[in-house]
C-alpha positions as CSV (number, residue, x, y, z in Angstrom):
1,M,0.0,0.0,0.0
2,S,1.3,3.4,-0.9
3,V,0.4,6.6,1.0
4,I,0.7,9.9,-1.0
5,S,0.5,13.1,1.0
6,S,1.3,16.8,0.5
7,D,3.2,18.9,3.0
8,Q,0.9,20.3,5.7
9,A,-2.1,18.7,4.0
10,S,-5.2,18.1,6.1
11,H,-6.1,15.0,4.1
12,V,-4.1,11.9,3.0
13,S,-4.6,10.4,-0.4
14,W,-4.5,6.6,-0.3
15,R,-4.1,4.3,-3.3
16,V,-4.1,0.5,-2.8
17,D,-1.5,-1.0,-5.1
18,S,0.0,-3.8,-3.0
19,P,1.2,-7.0,-4.7
20,H,-1.9,-8.7,-3.2
21,S,-4.5,-6.6,-4.9
22,P,-5.4,-4.7,-8.1
23,T,-4.9,-0.9,-8.3
24,W,-7.9,0.8,-6.8
25,Q,-9.3,4.3,-7.2
26,A,-7.9,6.9,-4.9
27,L,-10.0,8.4,-2.1
28,D,-9.0,11.3,0.1
29,I,-9.7,10.6,3.8
30,P,-9.0,12.7,6.9
31,E,-5.9,12.1,8.9
32,R,-6.7,10.1,12.1
33,N,-3.3,9.4,13.4
34,W,-4.4,9.5,17.1
35,Y,-7.4,7.3,16.7
36,V,-6.1,4.4,14.6
37,P,-3.7,3.1,17.3
38,C,-6.3,3.7,20.0
39,K,-8.8,1.7,18.0
40,L,-6.4,-1.2,17.5
41,V,-5.7,-1.4,21.3
42,G,-9.4,-1.1,22.1
43,D,-10.3,-3.8,19.6
44,M,-7.8,-6.3,21.1
45,A,-8.9,-5.6,24.6
46,A,-12.6,-5.9,23.8
47,A,-11.9,-9.1,21.8
48,I,-10.2,-10.8,24.8
49,I,-13.1,-9.8,27.1
50,L,-15.7,-11.0,24.6
51,L,-14.0,-14.3,23.9
52,V,-13.9,-15.1,27.6
53,A,-17.5,-13.9,28.2
54,T,-18.9,-15.9,25.2
55,L,-16.9,-19.1,25.7
56,P,-20.0,-21.0,27.0
57,L,-22.0,-20.0,24.0
58,L,-19.2,-21.1,21.6
59,L,-18.9,-24.4,23.4
60,L,-22.7,-25.0,23.2
61,A,-22.8,-24.0,19.5
62,A,-19.8,-26.3,18.8
63,V,-21.6,-29.3,20.4
64,L,-24.8,-28.6,18.6
65,V,-23.1,-28.3,15.2
66,K,-21.2,-31.5,15.8
67,L,-24.3,-33.4,16.8
68,T,-26.6,-32.2,14.0
69,S,-24.5,-32.3,10.9
70,R,-21.5,-34.0,9.3
71,G,-18.3,-32.1,8.9
72,P,-16.0,-29.8,11.0
73,I,-17.4,-27.5,13.7
74,F,-15.5,-24.5,12.4
75,Y,-14.6,-23.4,8.9
76,S,-12.2,-20.9,7.4
77,Q,-12.5,-18.9,4.2
78,T,-10.2,-16.6,2.4
79,R,-11.2,-12.9,2.6
80,L,-9.4,-9.7,1.7
81,G,-8.2,-7.4,4.5
82,R,-6.6,-4.0,4.7
83,G,-4.6,-3.2,1.6
84,G,-6.1,-6.2,-0.3
85,R,-4.1,-8.7,1.8
86,P,-5.7,-12.1,2.0
87,F,-6.4,-13.7,5.3
88,S,-8.4,-16.6,6.7
89,I,-11.7,-15.7,8.4
90,Y,-13.0,-18.1,11.0
91,K,-16.7,-18.9,11.7
92,I,-18.8,-21.6,13.2
93,R,-20.0,-23.7,10.3
94,T,-23.7,-23.0,9.4
95,M,-23.9,-24.7,6.0
96,R,-23.6,-28.3,4.9
97,H,-20.0,-29.4,4.6
98,N,-18.4,-28.8,1.2
99,C,-21.7,-27.4,-0.2
100,E,-19.9,-25.1,-2.6
101,S,-18.2,-28.1,-4.3
102,V,-21.4,-28.3,-6.3
103,T,-22.6,-24.7,-6.5
104,G,-19.3,-22.9,-6.6
105,A,-18.8,-19.6,-4.8
106,R,-22.0,-17.6,-4.5
107,W,-23.8,-15.4,-2.0
108,S,-26.2,-16.8,0.5
109,T,-29.9,-16.1,-0.3
110,P,-33.0,-16.0,1.9
111,G,-34.1,-19.6,2.5
112,D,-30.8,-21.0,1.3
113,D,-31.1,-24.7,1.4
114,R,-27.4,-25.1,2.1
115,V,-27.9,-23.7,5.6
116,T,-28.6,-26.3,8.3
117,W,-31.4,-25.9,10.8
118,I,-29.0,-25.2,13.6
119,G,-27.1,-22.9,11.3
120,R,-30.2,-20.8,10.8
121,I,-30.4,-20.2,14.6
122,L,-26.7,-19.4,14.8
123,R,-27.0,-16.9,11.9
124,K,-30.1,-15.3,13.4
125,T,-28.3,-14.8,16.7
126,H,-24.9,-14.1,15.1
127,I,-23.3,-16.6,17.3
128,D,-21.5,-18.0,14.2
129,E,-19.6,-14.8,14.0
130,L,-17.9,-15.1,17.4
131,P,-14.7,-16.9,16.2
132,Q,-13.9,-13.8,14.2
133,L,-12.8,-12.3,17.5
134,W,-9.7,-14.4,16.9
135,N,-9.1,-12.5,13.7
136,V,-9.4,-9.3,15.7
137,L,-6.6,-10.5,18.0
138,R,-4.5,-11.3,15.0
139,C,-4.9,-7.7,13.8
140,E,-6.6,-8.9,10.6
141,M,-10.0,-7.5,11.5
142,S,-11.5,-4.8,13.7
143,L,-14.7,-4.8,15.7
144,V,-16.1,-2.1,13.4
145,G,-15.3,-1.7,9.7
146,P,-16.4,-2.8,6.2
147,R,-17.5,-6.4,5.8
148,P,-14.6,-8.5,4.5
149,E,-15.3,-9.8,1.0
150,R,-14.3,-13.0,-0.8
151,P,-11.6,-12.5,-3.4
152,E,-13.7,-14.4,-6.0
153,F,-16.3,-11.7,-6.1
154,I,-14.1,-8.6,-6.1
155,P,-12.9,-8.4,-9.8
156,A,-16.4,-8.3,-11.1
157,L,-17.6,-5.9,-8.4
158,Q,-14.6,-3.6,-9.1
159,K,-15.7,-3.3,-12.7
160,V,-19.2,-2.1,-12.0
161,L,-18.9,-0.2,-8.7
162,P,-16.7,2.9,-8.5
163,L,-14.5,3.2,-5.4
164,Y,-15.2,-0.4,-4.4
165,G,-11.5,-1.0,-3.5
166,S,-11.5,2.0,-1.1
167,R,-13.2,-0.3,1.4
168,L,-9.8,-1.9,1.8
169,L,-8.3,1.2,3.2
170,L,-9.3,0.0,6.7
171,R,-9.3,-3.3,8.5
172,P,-12.6,-5.1,7.9
173,G,-15.0,-5.3,10.7
174,I,-17.2,-7.9,12.5
175,T,-19.9,-5.3,12.5
176,G,-20.2,-2.0,10.6
177,L,-22.3,0.9,9.4
178,A,-23.6,-1.2,6.5
179,Q,-24.0,-4.5,8.4
180,I,-26.3,-3.0,11.0
181,Q,-28.6,-1.3,8.6
182,L,-28.8,-3.5,5.5
183,P,-29.5,-7.1,4.8
184,P,-26.9,-9.5,3.4
185,D,-25.7,-9.0,-0.2
186,T,-27.9,-10.7,-2.9
187,D,-27.2,-8.7,-6.1
188,I,-25.2,-5.8,-7.4
189,P,-27.8,-3.1,-6.3
190,S,-27.6,-4.4,-2.7
191,V,-23.8,-4.4,-2.8
192,R,-23.9,-0.8,-4.1
193,R,-26.1,0.3,-1.2
194,K,-23.6,-1.3,1.3
195,L,-20.7,0.2,-0.5
196,A,-22.1,3.7,-0.1
197,H,-22.2,3.0,3.7
198,D,-18.7,1.6,3.7
199,I,-17.3,4.6,1.8
200,Y,-19.1,6.9,4.3
201,Y,-17.5,5.0,7.1
202,V,-14.0,5.2,5.6
203,R,-14.4,9.0,5.5
204,S,-16.0,9.4,8.9
205,M,-14.4,6.8,11.1
206,G,-14.0,8.0,14.7
207,F,-14.8,7.1,18.3
208,W,-18.3,8.6,18.4
209,L,-19.4,6.8,15.2
210,D,-17.8,3.5,16.3
211,F,-19.5,3.8,19.7
212,R,-22.9,4.3,18.1
213,I,-22.3,1.4,15.7
214,L,-21.4,-1.0,18.5
215,L,-24.4,0.1,20.5
216,A,-26.6,-0.4,17.5
217,T,-25.1,-3.9,17.1
218,L,-26.1,-4.7,20.6
219,L,-29.6,-3.5,20.1
220,N,-29.9,-5.5,16.9
221,L,-28.8,-8.6,18.8
222,L,-31.7,-7.9,21.1
223,F,-33.9,-7.9,18.0
224,V,-34.6,-4.1,18.0
225,P,-35.4,-3.2,14.4
226,A,-32.6,-1.5,12.5
227,V,-34.9,1.5,11.6
228,W,-35.4,2.2,15.3
229,T,-31.7,2.0,16.1
230,R,-30.9,4.3,13.2
231,F,-33.4,6.9,14.5
232,L,-32.5,6.6,18.2
233,L,-28.7,6.8,17.6
234,V,-28.8,9.3,14.7
235,L,-26.9,6.9,12.5
236,P,-26.0,8.1,8.9
237,G,-27.8,6.2,6.2
238,G,-30.3,6.3,3.3
239,Y,-30.2,9.4,1.0
240,R,-27.4,11.1,3.0
241,V,-25.0,8.2,2.6
242,Q,-26.0,7.4,-1.0
243,R,-25.6,11.1,-2.0
244,A,-22.1,11.2,-0.5
245,Y,-21.1,8.1,-2.4
246,E,-22.4,9.5,-5.7
247,Q,-20.3,12.6,-5.1
248,D,-17.1,10.7,-4.3
249,A,-17.6,8.4,-7.2
250,G,-18.4,11.2,-9.6
251,T,-21.6,9.4,-10.7
252,I,-24.4,11.7,-9.5
253,N,-27.8,10.1,-9.9
254,P,-30.1,12.6,-11.6
255,E,-32.9,11.6,-9.3
256,L,-30.7,12.3,-6.2
257,E,-29.6,15.5,-7.7
258,M,-33.2,16.7,-8.1
259,A,-34.3,15.5,-4.6
């Protein structure tokens, strides 16, 4: 990753061109030299506490997965992290073992028959995500950030979605501005909506925004509707986020321009 900056500049221009990733579009983001190391330390401390506190849940989930389906309890999958560097993400297995050997890599869809019955419960409660705390301890992920994507999908997404690679300027997160407000990806329009939130987060990352996202995540785990948490915590989203993305990407939608 190369960092290009001008003397006394208030913004830093990043361009991801590491050997692990394609060359992405540049995006100017504010300097956050004081917050980045604080966020890293906070992530690691919180990950240790959460791993200890949720260990009984992890053990129970592991037993249920082992008893109800064939295959390993945990699975790992390659994702792209900060700067386009690949890493192995860890989750509790919620699908049939080796199910993609037939279908190939594809997004999960509502009612996906590859998901086991216990897997549906683990996904609904997000217990399957807890092993990602290990990725946080390995400094591959953050508690809050853009969702880490599979490398198989990125070349096609990069071609049709401007600034898609700018998501890789930060460490990916277990939760994030997009994850708490929008459903899982199913098609290009849904990815575009999430990308708008990711780009907004890349520009606006800070303690107050991270705090509200973590609080919204907790409320979502308690099944509080996302629209309520967005209103109560004054989270950015909708037109505001989409408009900011259109401006950054230089692809203003005429309908948004007239709104």
